C-alpha positions as CSV (number, residue, x, y, z in Angstrom):
1,M,0.2,-0.1,0.1
2,A,2.5,2.2,-0.6
3,N,0.8,4.3,-3.9
4,G,-2.1,4.3,-1.1
5,P,-4.9,1.6,-1.2
6,T,-6.5,-0.3,-3.9
7,W,-9.2,-2.5,-4.8
8,N,-6.6,-5.3,-4.6
9,D,-4.3,-4.4,-1.0
10,P,-6.5,-3.4,1.5
11,I,-9.7,-3.2,0.1
12,K,-11.1,-6.2,-0.8
13,T,-10.2,-7.5,2.5
14,Y,-12.2,-5.8,4.2
15,F,-15.7,-8.0,3.5
16,T,-16.1,-10.9,5.0
17,P,-18.1,-13.8,2.8
18,V,-21.3,-12.5,5.6
19,D,-20.8,-9.3,4.3
20,V,-21.1,-10.4,0.9
21,A,-23.6,-12.9,1.0
22,H,-25.6,-10.5,2.9
23,M,-25.6,-8.1,0.8
24,K,-26.1,-9.9,-2.0
25,Q,-29.2,-11.2,-1.0
26,V,-30.8,-7.9,0.9
27,A,-29.3,-5.5,-0.8
28,N,-28.6,-7.1,-5.0
29,L,-24.7,-6.1,-4.4
30,D,-21.8,-8.0,-4.7
31,L,-19.3,-6.7,-2.1
32,S,-16.2,-9.4,-3.9
33,S,-17.7,-7.2,-6.8
34,Y,-14.4,-4.3,-7.4
35,A,-16.9,-3.0,-10.2
36,D,-20.1,-2.7,-7.8
37,V,-18.2,-1.8,-4.5
38,S,-16.4,1.3,-6.6
39,A,-19.9,1.8,-9.2
40,N,-21.9,2.5,-5.2
41,G,-19.0,3.5,-3.5
42,Q,-19.9,6.7,-1.9
43,E,-23.2,5.0,-0.4
44,I,-20.9,2.0,1.3
45,Y,-18.9,5.0,3.0
46,E,-21.6,6.5,3.9
47,Q,-22.5,3.4,5.4
48,V,-19.0,2.2,7.4
49,S,-18.1,6.0,7.7
50,N,-21.3,5.6,10.3
51,G,-21.1,2.0,11.5
52,N,-24.8,1.1,9.6
53,M,-22.5,-1.7,7.9
54,P,-21.4,-3.8,8.3
55,P,-23.7,-4.5,10.9
56,N,-22.7,-5.7,14.7
57,A,-19.4,-5.5,13.0
58,P,-18.3,-1.3,12.5
59,W,-15.4,-1.1,10.9
60,P,-12.6,0.8,12.5
61,A,-11.7,3.9,11.9
62,D,-7.8,2.9,9.7
63,W,-10.0,0.9,7.5
64,V,-13.1,3.4,6.8
65,N,-10.6,6.2,6.1
66,N,-8.7,3.8,3.8
67,F,-11.5,4.2,2.5
68,A,-12.3,7.2,2.4
69,T,-9.2,7.7,0.5
70,W,-9.2,4.7,-1.8
71,A,-12.6,6.6,-3.7
72,Q,-11.1,10.0,-3.2
73,A,-8.2,8.8,-5.0
74,G,-10.4,7.2,-8.8
75,Y,-11.8,3.5,-6.8
76,P,-8.1,2.4,-8.4
77,E,-8.0,-1.0,-9.2
78,G,-4.2,-2.1,-8.0
């Protein structure tokens, strides 16, 4: 992550298999898909930054900050 966060390192690792399965079912959103996450990045950021996502296990502040940095950089895939 020398040049900032990318999808491949570490963003995709933030989404657990449980998160992926849940969001596929309730929102038809594939959190294991770069295309889906980058296309919905603003909405995902809003949910993780206010602690609503993932349910019962909010992300640590450094993950939220990495996601914001990744979004601001244009969602580089890596």
